[in-house]
ZADO-1210 file (C-alpha; in nm, 4 decimals, padded with zeros to 6 digits):
<atoms>
<atom x="06.7654" y="04.8377" z="03.1651" code="UNK" pos="1"/>
<atom x="07.0733" y="04.7238" z="03.3642" code="UNK" pos="2"/>
<atom x="07.3998" y="04.6894" z="03.1882" code="UNK" pos="3"/>
<atom x="07.4990" y="04.3316" z="03.0979" code="UNK" pos="4"/>
<atom x="07.7287" y="04.1653" z="03.3498" code="UNK" pos="5"/>
<atom x="07.9705" y="03.8770" z="03.3056" code="UNK" pos="6"/>
<atom x="08.1092" y="03.5975" z="03.5230" code="UNK" pos="7"/>
<atom x="08.2935" y="03.2724" z="03.4501" code="UNK" pos="8"/>
<atom x="08.4716" y="02.9714" z="03.5892" code="UNK" pos="9"/>
<atom x="08.8457" y="02.9315" z="03.5096" code="UNK" pos="10"/>
<atom x="09.0612" y="02.6189" z="03.5417" code="UNK" pos="11"/>
<atom x="09.2365" y="02.3411" z="03.3652" code="UNK" pos="12"/>
<atom x="09.0747" y="02.1114" z="03.2810" code="UNK" pos="13"/>
<atom x="08.7439" y="02.2904" z="03.2903" code="UNK" pos="14"/>
<atom x="08.5082" y="02.1119" z="03.0385" code="UNK" pos="15"/>
<atom x="08.3567" y="01.8978" z="03.3185" code="UNK" pos="16"/>
<atom x="08.2587" y="02.1968" z="03.5420" code="UNK" pos="17"/>
<atom x="07.8969" y="02.2192" z="03.6584" code="UNK" pos="18"/>
<atom x="07.9432" y="02.5810" z="03.7635" code="UNK" pos="19"/>
<atom x="07.7857" y="02.7314" z="03.4422" code="UNK" pos="20"/>
<atom x="07.4769" y="02.5186" z="03.5004" code="UNK" pos="21"/>
<atom x="07.4402" y="02.6363" z="03.8614" code="UNK" pos="22"/>
<atom x="07.5147" y="03.0031" z="03.8096" code="UNK" pos="23"/>
<atom x="07.2959" y="03.0394" z="03.5015" code="UNK" pos="24"/>
<atom x="07.0090" y="02.8769" z="03.6868" code="UNK" pos="25"/>
<atom x="07.0539" y="03.1247" z="03.9700" code="UNK" pos="26"/>
<atom x="07.0554" y="03.4225" z="03.7297" code="UNK" pos="27"/>
<atom x="06.7350" y="03.2975" z="03.5680" code="UNK" pos="28"/>
<atom x="06.5595" y="03.2460" z="03.8983" code="UNK" pos="29"/>
<atom x="06.6790" y="03.5882" z="04.0260" code="UNK" pos="30"/>
<atom x="06.5602" y="03.7623" z="03.7093" code="UNK" pos="31"/>
<atom x="06.9078" y="03.8735" z="03.6130" code="UNK" pos="32"/>
<atom x="06.8424" y="03.8635" z="03.2366" code="UNK" pos="33"/>
<atom x="07.1534" y="04.0559" z="03.1405" code="UNK" pos="34"/>
<atom x="07.3949" y="03.8241" z="03.3248" code="UNK" pos="35"/>
<atom x="07.6045" y="03.5630" z="03.1529" code="UNK" pos="36"/>
<atom x="07.8334" y="03.2874" z="03.2954" code="UNK" pos="37"/>
<atom x="08.0929" y="03.0984" z="03.0860" code="UNK" pos="38"/>
<atom x="08.3796" y="02.8619" z="03.1294" code="UNK" pos="39"/>
<atom x="08.7390" y="02.9251" z="03.0151" code="UNK" pos="40"/>
<atom x="09.0347" y="02.6835" z="02.9967" code="UNK" pos="41"/>
<atom x="09.3061" y="02.8807" z="03.1798" code="UNK" pos="42"/>
<atom x="09.6198" y="02.7395" z="03.3371" code="UNK" pos="43"/>
<atom x="09.8654" y="02.9122" z="03.5777" code="UNK" pos="44"/>
<atom x="10.0756" y="03.0608" z="03.2971" code="UNK" pos="45"/>
<atom x="09.7734" y="03.2072" z="03.1236" code="UNK" pos="46"/>
<atom x="09.6001" y="03.3519" z="03.4317" code="UNK" pos="47"/>
<atom x="09.7737" y="03.6915" z="03.4570" code="UNK" pos="48"/>
<atom x="09.6921" y="03.7764" z="03.0921" code="UNK" pos="49"/>
<atom x="09.3321" y="03.6610" z="03.1331" code="UNK" pos="50"/>
<atom x="09.2802" y="03.8868" z="03.4359" code="UNK" pos="51"/>
<atom x="09.4164" y="04.1861" z="03.2458" code="UNK" pos="52"/>
<atom x="09.1379" y="04.1379" z="02.9897" code="UNK" pos="53"/>
<atom x="08.8648" y="04.1927" z="03.2512" code="UNK" pos="54"/>
<atom x="08.6588" y="04.5042" z="03.1715" code="UNK" pos="55"/>
<atom x="08.3935" y="04.6883" z="03.3721" code="UNK" pos="56"/>
<atom x="08.1268" y="04.4391" z="03.2699" code="UNK" pos="57"/>
<atom x="08.2886" y="04.1682" z="03.4693" code="UNK" pos="58"/>
<atom x="08.1382" y="04.0879" z="03.8165" code="UNK" pos="59"/>
<atom x="08.3366" y="03.7875" z="03.9264" code="UNK" pos="60"/>
<atom x="08.5161" y="03.4574" z="03.8681" code="UNK" pos="61"/>
<atom x="08.4985" y="03.1075" z="04.0045" code="UNK" pos="62"/>
<atom x="08.8363" y="02.9309" z="04.0215" code="UNK" pos="63"/>
<atom x="08.9189" y="02.5665" z="04.0270" code="UNK" pos="64"/>
<atom x="09.2494" y="02.3839" z="04.0084" code="UNK" pos="65"/>
<atom x="09.5279" y="02.4759" z="03.9424" code="UNK" pos="66"/>
<atom x="09.4463" y="02.8403" z="04.0030" code="UNK" pos="67"/>
<atom x="09.3364" y="02.8639" z="04.3664" code="UNK" pos="68"/>
<atom x="09.6776" y="02.9594" z="04.4941" code="UNK" pos="69"/>
<atom x="09.8291" y="03.0975" z="04.1736" code="UNK" pos="70"/>
<atom x="09.5683" y="03.3823" z="04.1738" code="UNK" pos="71"/>
<atom x="09.6560" y="03.5235" z="04.5193" code="UNK" pos="72"/>
<atom x="09.9474" y="03.7489" z="04.4093" code="UNK" pos="73"/>
<atom x="09.7281" y="03.8904" z="04.1352" code="UNK" pos="74"/>
<atom x="09.4553" y="04.0153" z="04.3636" code="UNK" pos="75"/>
<atom x="09.4191" y="04.3455" z="04.5573" code="UNK" pos="76"/>
<atom x="09.3068" y="04.1651" z="04.8742" code="UNK" pos="77"/>
<atom x="09.1852" y="03.8300" z="04.9998" code="UNK" pos="78"/>
<atom x="08.9481" y="03.7445" z="05.2868" code="UNK" pos="79"/>
<atom x="09.0561" y="03.5992" z="05.6186" code="UNK" pos="80"/>
<atom x="08.8848" y="03.2711" z="05.5136" code="UNK" pos="81"/>
<atom x="09.0904" y="03.2452" z="05.1954" code="UNK" pos="82"/>
<atom x="09.4070" y="03.3472" z="05.3808" code="UNK" pos="83"/>
<atom x="09.3560" y="03.0701" z="05.6381" code="UNK" pos="84"/>
<atom x="09.4234" y="02.8002" z="05.3744" code="UNK" pos="85"/>
<atom x="09.6077" y="03.0081" z="05.1024" code="UNK" pos="86"/>
<atom x="09.3314" y="02.9212" z="04.8536" code="UNK" pos="87"/>
<atom x="09.0861" y="03.1436" z="04.6600" code="UNK" pos="88"/>
<atom x="08.7995" y="02.9952" z="04.4664" code="UNK" pos="89"/>
<atom x="08.6001" y="03.3181" z="04.4218" code="UNK" pos="90"/>
<atom x="08.7038" y="03.6566" z="04.2848" code="UNK" pos="91"/>
<atom x="08.4710" y="03.9536" z="04.3026" code="UNK" pos="92"/>
<atom x="08.5449" y="04.2404" z="04.0641" code="UNK" pos="93"/>
<atom x="08.4249" y="04.5802" z="04.1850" code="UNK" pos="94"/>
<atom x="08.3157" y="04.8665" z="03.9515" code="UNK" pos="95"/>
<atom x="08.6518" y="05.0350" z="03.9964" code="UNK" pos="96"/>
<atom x="08.8333" y="04.7177" z="03.8813" code="UNK" pos="97"/>
<atom x="08.9567" y="04.6010" z="04.2217" code="UNK" pos="98"/>
<atom x="08.9755" y="04.2205" z="04.2623" code="UNK" pos="99"/>
<atom x="08.8938" y="04.0605" z="04.5970" code="UNK" pos="100"/>
<atom x="08.9458" y="03.6892" z="04.6653" code="UNK" pos="101"/>
<atom x="08.7476" y="03.4674" z="04.8934" code="UNK" pos="102"/>
<atom x="08.7060" y="03.0958" z="04.9659" code="UNK" pos="103"/>
<atom x="08.3453" y="02.9732" z="04.9665" code="UNK" pos="104"/>
<atom x="08.4474" y="02.6065" z="04.9826" code="UNK" pos="105"/>
<atom x="08.4970" y="02.6328" z="05.3616" code="UNK" pos="106"/>
<atom x="08.1626" y="02.7873" z="05.4588" code="UNK" pos="107"/>
<atom x="08.0023" y="02.5794" z="05.1805" code="UNK" pos="108"/>
<atom x="08.1231" y="02.2640" z="05.3552" code="UNK" pos="109"/>
<atom x="07.9808" y="02.3875" z="05.6872" code="UNK" pos="110"/>
<atom x="07.6469" y="02.4713" z="05.5208" code="UNK" pos="111"/>
<atom x="07.6275" y="02.1352" z="05.3484" code="UNK" pos="112"/>
<atom x="07.6876" y="01.9547" z="05.6754" code="UNK" pos="113"/>
<atom x="07.4316" y="02.1763" z="05.8550" code="UNK" pos="114"/>
<atom x="07.1716" y="02.0966" z="05.5918" code="UNK" pos="115"/>
<atom x="07.2085" y="01.7325" z="05.6796" code="UNK" pos="116"/>
<atom x="07.1723" y="01.8040" z="06.0561" code="UNK" pos="117"/>
<atom x="07.5441" y="01.7987" z="06.1332" code="UNK" pos="118"/>
<atom x="07.6171" y="02.1186" z="06.3188" code="UNK" pos="119"/>
<atom x="07.8884" y="01.9997" z="06.5569" code="UNK" pos="120"/>
<atom x="08.0945" y="01.6839" z="06.6059" code="UNK" pos="121"/>
<atom x="08.3175" y="01.5835" z="06.8986" code="UNK" pos="122"/>
<atom x="08.5757" y="01.4307" z="06.6616" code="UNK" pos="123"/>
<atom x="08.6240" y="01.3577" z="06.2901" code="UNK" pos="124"/>
<atom x="08.8430" y="01.1899" z="06.0341" code="UNK" pos="125"/>
<atom x="08.9761" y="01.3161" z="05.7012" code="UNK" pos="126"/>
<atom x="09.0711" y="01.0776" z="05.4184" code="UNK" pos="127"/>
<atom x="09.3493" y="01.2362" z="05.2091" code="UNK" pos="128"/>
<atom x="09.5702" y="01.5371" z="05.2518" code="UNK" pos="129"/>
<atom x="09.5556" y="01.7454" z="04.9380" code="UNK" pos="130"/>
<atom x="09.4172" y="02.0933" z="04.8800" code="UNK" pos="131"/>
<atom x="09.0599" y="01.9929" z="04.9510" code="UNK" pos="132"/>
<atom x="09.1716" y="01.8361" z="05.2760" code="UNK" pos="133"/>
<atom x="09.3067" y="02.1729" z="05.3989" code="UNK" pos="134"/>
<atom x="08.9593" y="02.3273" z="05.3336" code="UNK" pos="135"/>
<atom x="08.8003" y="02.0329" z="05.5109" code="UNK" pos="136"/>
<atom x="09.0307" y="02.0991" z="05.8109" code="UNK" pos="137"/>
<atom x="08.9333" y="02.4638" z="05.8114" code="UNK" pos="138"/>
<atom x="08.5620" y="02.3728" z="05.8011" code="UNK" pos="139"/>
<atom x="08.6064" y="02.1339" z="06.0906" code="UNK" pos="140"/>
<atom x="08.7860" y="02.4024" z="06.2877" code="UNK" pos="141"/>
<atom x="08.4422" y="02.5724" z="06.3046" code="UNK" pos="142"/>
<atom x="08.2444" y="02.2665" z="06.4243" code="UNK" pos="143"/>
<atom x="08.4796" y="02.0178" z="06.5803" code="UNK" pos="144"/>
<atom x="08.6456" y="02.1040" z="06.9149" code="UNK" pos="145"/>
<atom x="08.8043" y="01.7579" z="06.9464" code="UNK" pos="146"/>
<atom x="09.0717" y="01.5554" z="06.7644" code="UNK" pos="147"/>
<atom x="09.0755" y="01.5293" z="06.3869" code="UNK" pos="148"/>
<atom x="09.2488" y="01.2169" z="06.2454" code="UNK" pos="149"/>
<atom x="09.3961" y="01.2646" z="05.9027" code="UNK" pos="150"/>
<atom x="09.4878" y="00.9565" z="05.6996" code="UNK" pos="151"/>
<atom x="09.7728" y="01.0233" z="05.4504" code="UNK" pos="152"/>
<atom x="09.9748" y="00.8374" z="05.1937" code="UNK" pos="153"/>
<atom x="10.3034" y="01.0217" z="05.2197" code="UNK" pos="154"/>
<atom x="10.5195" y="01.1879" z="05.4897" code="UNK" pos="155"/>
<atom x="10.5332" y="01.5028" z="05.2768" code="UNK" pos="156"/>
<atom x="10.1539" y="01.5349" z="05.2945" code="UNK" pos="157"/>
<atom x="10.1575" y="01.4564" z="05.6647" code="UNK" pos="158"/>
<atom x="10.3969" y="01.7446" z="05.7229" code="UNK" pos="159"/>
<atom x="10.1734" y="01.9789" z="05.5277" code="UNK" pos="160"/>
<atom x="09.8687" y="01.8793" z="05.7321" code="UNK" pos="161"/>
<atom x="10.0555" y="01.9377" z="06.0564" code="UNK" pos="162"/>
<atom x="10.1327" y="02.2876" z="05.9339" code="UNK" pos="163"/>
<atom x="09.7742" y="02.3529" z="05.8490" code="UNK" pos="164"/>
<atom x="09.6617" y="02.2205" z="06.1889" code="UNK" pos="165"/>
<atom x="09.9002" y="02.4573" z="06.3666" code="UNK" pos="166"/>
<atom x="09.7849" y="02.7490" z="06.1551" code="UNK" pos="167"/>
<atom x="09.4102" y="02.6706" z="06.2059" code="UNK" pos="168"/>
<atom x="09.4689" y="02.5873" z="06.5760" code="UNK" pos="169"/>
<atom x="09.3100" y="02.2449" z="06.5620" code="UNK" pos="170"/>
<atom x="09.4148" y="01.9163" z="06.7138" code="UNK" pos="171"/>
<atom x="09.5269" y="01.6761" z="06.4466" code="UNK" pos="172"/>
<atom x="09.6441" y="01.3148" z="06.4605" code="UNK" pos="173"/>
<atom x="09.8236" y="01.1944" z="06.1529" code="UNK" pos="174"/>
<atom x="09.7639" y="00.8326" z="06.0601" code="UNK" pos="175"/>
<atom x="09.8958" y="00.6075" z="05.7889" code="UNK" pos="176"/>
<atom x="09.6678" y="00.5343" z="05.4922" code="UNK" pos="177"/>
<atom x="09.7162" y="00.1559" z="05.5613" code="UNK" pos="178"/>
<atom x="09.4982" y="00.2059" z="05.8662" code="UNK" pos="179"/>
<atom x="09.2292" y="00.4098" z="05.6835" code="UNK" pos="180"/>
<atom x="08.9481" y="00.1660" z="05.7636" code="UNK" pos="181"/>
<atom x="08.9741" y="00.2808" z="06.1240" code="UNK" pos="182"/>
<atom x="08.8588" y="00.6264" z="06.0073" code="UNK" pos="183"/>
<atom x="08.5197" y="00.4812" z="05.9129" code="UNK" pos="184"/>
<atom x="08.4249" y="00.4570" z="06.2798" code="UNK" pos="185"/>
<atom x="08.4540" y="00.8319" z="06.3406" code="UNK" pos="186"/>
<atom x="08.1343" y="01.0280" z="06.4028" code="UNK" pos="187"/>
<atom x="08.2135" y="01.2268" z="06.0869" code="UNK" pos="188"/>
<atom x="08.4301" y="01.1100" z="05.7956" code="UNK" pos="189"/>
<atom x="08.5283" y="01.3528" z="05.5163" code="UNK" pos="190"/>
<atom x="08.6664" y="01.1908" z="05.2123" code="UNK" pos="191"/>
<atom x="08.8736" y="01.4266" z="05.0020" code="UNK" pos="192"/>
<atom x="09.0494" y="01.1762" z="04.7677" code="UNK" pos="193"/>
<atom x="09.0222" y="01.1406" z="04.3904" code="UNK" pos="194"/>
<atom x="08.7798" y="00.8983" z="04.2263" code="UNK" pos="195"/>
<atom x="08.8558" y="00.5317" z="04.3009" code="UNK" pos="196"/>
<atom x="09.0897" y="00.5869" z="04.5933" code="UNK" pos="197"/>
<atom x="08.8399" y="00.4842" z="04.8627" code="UNK" pos="198"/>
<atom x="08.6660" y="00.2002" z="04.6721" code="UNK" pos="199"/>
<atom x="08.8571" y="-00.0633" z="04.8642" code="UNK" pos="200"/>
<atom x="08.7409" y="00.0816" z="05.1943" code="UNK" pos="201"/>
<atom x="08.3791" y="00.0206" z="05.1071" code="UNK" pos="202"/>
<atom x="08.3937" y="-00.3400" z="05.2323" code="UNK" pos="203"/>
<atom x="08.5059" y="-00.2062" z="05.5807" code="UNK" pos="204"/>
<atom x="08.2105" y="00.0224" z="05.6420" code="UNK" pos="205"/>
<atom x="08.0722" y="-00.0585" z="05.9884" code="UNK" pos="206"/>
<atom x="07.7214" y="-00.1947" z="06.0306" code="UNK" pos="207"/>
<atom x="07.6043" y="00.1271" z="06.1890" code="UNK" pos="208"/>
<atom x="07.8039" y="00.4082" z="06.0291" code="UNK" pos="209"/>
<atom x="07.7613" y="00.7674" z="06.1404" code="UNK" pos="210"/>
<atom x="07.8128" y="01.0419" z="05.8825" code="UNK" pos="211"/>
<atom x="08.0165" y="01.0541" z="05.5610" code="UNK" pos="212"/>
<atom x="08.0956" y="01.3631" z="05.3542" code="UNK" pos="213"/>
<atom x="08.2324" y="01.2490" z="05.0217" code="UNK" pos="214"/>
<atom x="08.3458" y="01.5558" z="04.8156" code="UNK" pos="215"/>
<atom x="08.3146" y="01.3753" z="04.4820" code="UNK" pos="216"/>
<atom x="08.0060" y="01.4177" z="04.2710" code="UNK" pos="217"/>
<atom x="08.0951" y="01.2535" z="03.9374" code="UNK" pos="218"/>
<atom x="08.0843" y="00.9607" z="03.9262" code="UNK" pos="219"/>
<atom x="07.8209" y="00.9260" z="04.2019" code="UNK" pos="220"/>
<atom x="07.7669" y="00.7440" z="04.4267" code="UNK" pos="221"/>
<atom x="08.1164" y="00.6325" z="04.4988" code="UNK" pos="222"/>
<atom x="08.1483" y="00.2741" z="04.6218" code="UNK" pos="223"/>
<atom x="08.2101" y="00.4034" z="04.9743" code="UNK" pos="224"/>
<atom x="07.9066" y="00.6314" z="04.9673" code="UNK" pos="225"/>
<atom x="07.6844" y="00.3585" z="04.8243" code="UNK" pos="226"/>
<atom x="07.7816" y="00.1119" z="05.0951" code="UNK" pos="227"/>
<atom x="07.7518" y="00.3828" z="05.3625" code="UNK" pos="228"/>
<atom x="07.4018" y="00.4729" z="05.2531" code="UNK" pos="229"/>
<atom x="07.3001" y="00.1043" z="05.2296" code="UNK" pos="230"/>
<atom x="07.3922" y="00.0621" z="05.5921" code="UNK" pos="231"/>
<atom x="07.1832" y="00.3587" z="05.6934" code="UNK" pos="232"/>
<atom x="07.4497" y="00.6193" z="05.7509" code="UNK" pos="233"/>
<atom x="07.4102" y="00.9871" z="05.6649" code="UNK" pos="234"/>
<atom x="07.5810" y="01.0824" z="05.3430" code="UNK" pos="235"/>
<atom x="07.6735" y="01.4355" z="05.2221" code="UNK" pos="236"/>
<atom x="07.7802" y="01.4474" z="04.8603" code="UNK" pos="237"/>
<atom x="08.0137" y="01.6578" z="04.6571" code="UNK" pos="238"/>
<atom x="07.7161" y="01.8052" z="04.4802" code="UNK" pos="239"/>
<atom x="07.5873" y="01.9377" z="04.8114" code="UNK" pos="240"/>
<atom x="07.9230" y="02.1134" z="04.8588" code="UNK" pos="241"/>
<atom x="07.9288" y="02.2403" z="04.4982" code="UNK" pos="242"/>
<atom x="07.5831" y="02.3900" z="04.5294" code="UNK" pos="243"/>
<atom x="07.6352" y="02.5488" z="04.8687" code="UNK" pos="244"/>
<atom x="07.9690" y="02.7112" z="04.7673" code="UNK" pos="245"/>
<atom x="07.8075" y="02.8266" z="04.4394" code="UNK" pos="246"/>
<atom x="07.5216" y="02.9885" z="04.6304" code="UNK" pos="247"/>
<atom x="07.7703" y="03.1995" z="04.8215" code="UNK" pos="248"/>
<atom x="07.9516" y="03.2934" z="04.5041" code="UNK" pos="249"/>
<atom x="07.6269" y="03.4067" z="04.3348" code="UNK" pos="250"/>
<atom x="07.5355" y="03.6154" z="04.6339" code="UNK" pos="251"/>
<atom x="07.8771" y="03.7848" z="04.6448" code="UNK" pos="252"/>
<atom x="07.8960" y="03.8512" z="04.2694" code="UNK" pos="253"/>
<atom x="07.5386" y="03.9735" z="04.2188" code="UNK" pos="254"/>
<atom x="07.4674" y="04.1322" z="04.5531" code="UNK" pos="255"/>
<atom x="07.1372" y="03.9350" z="04.5591" code="UNK" pos="256"/>
<atom x="07.0399" y="03.7019" z="04.8400" code="UNK" pos="257"/>
<atom x="06.9231" y="03.4450" z="04.9014" code="UNK" pos="258"/>
<atom x="07.0454" y="03.2573" z="04.5966" code="UNK" pos="259"/>
<atom x="06.7971" y="02.9835" z="04.4803" code="UNK" pos="260"/>
<atom x="06.9609" y="02.6773" z="04.6421" code="UNK" pos="261"/>
<atom x="06.6917" y="02.4224" z="04.5515" code="UNK" pos="262"/>
<atom x="06.6716" y="02.5278" z="04.1862" code="UNK" pos="263"/>
<atom x="07.0478" y="02.5203" z="04.1521" code="UNK" pos="264"/>
<atom x="07.0672" y="02.1722" z="04.3083" code="UNK" pos="265"/>
<atom x="06.7954" y="02.0341" z="04.0771" code="UNK" pos="266"/>
<atom x="06.9753" y="02.1806" z="03.7760" code="UNK" pos="267"/>
<atom x="07.3010" y="02.0217" z="03.8864" code="UNK" pos="268"/>
<atom x="07.1245" y="01.6793" z="03.9290" code="UNK" pos="269"/>
<atom x="06.9720" y="01.6995" z="03.5888" code="UNK" pos="270"/>
<atom x="07.3126" y="01.7844" z="03.4301" code="UNK" pos="271"/>
<atom x="07.4803" y="01.4902" z="03.6035" code="UNK" pos="272"/>
<atom x="07.2007" y="01.2531" z="03.4971" code="UNK" pos="273"/>
<atom x="07.2599" y="01.3559" z="03.1387" code="UNK" pos="274"/>
<atom x="07.6322" y="01.2680" z="03.1466" code="UNK" pos="275"/>
</atoms>
């Protein structure tokens, strides 16, 4: 019988996380009876001590805010994908105790878009300029050769996005949030803002919208996504992203592929319905 293995999601706050539901479903479907997946409330100050407690039974960690950048100095190495945005959401622990960081949000975004038939776009727009926006920019660098308009609410965030654009070698046009309704006419819109921020934009959705990727999943649908869908536009949800990035985490931590995407998605939908 294989030795028990452990994994967990860390962050603060963490009680809302769907990751345990998704990963435990994957373990069950893959027949990994000895695997467990928990959640731990851990902030930046407590992260070093937590990592020091990891024994040989640990296979990996999922990280959410505010740990995605704080963890980097505590790792033995990080992937090129994680380095491209200075953000780690996945830590794989090897048998000898080495810790490797990766970012599955970026390929998860690309996979979620591809599942909805969006493999390339000539141009795009991003609503917001926080940490998720940098991952969105990195994802677009793989599928969008044209201009990416980024709608921001502060000059400080505008400067950050210009830096990311230069680093990722993409063409970015910074636009003021006051003009955000113009973004809705792009062939692909990625909304990375917190809940409620885009509600006022819902009334400006064009009659024939193209594609919207809204990274939120709770509450769902957002006002913007609901109006977009009502007008016949393609909508990719935050749950799509969450499941696809979790699939990649499961595969890295367990060494088993493919992870059960459909079962994980259904488990996530049931968990959200129960909230």
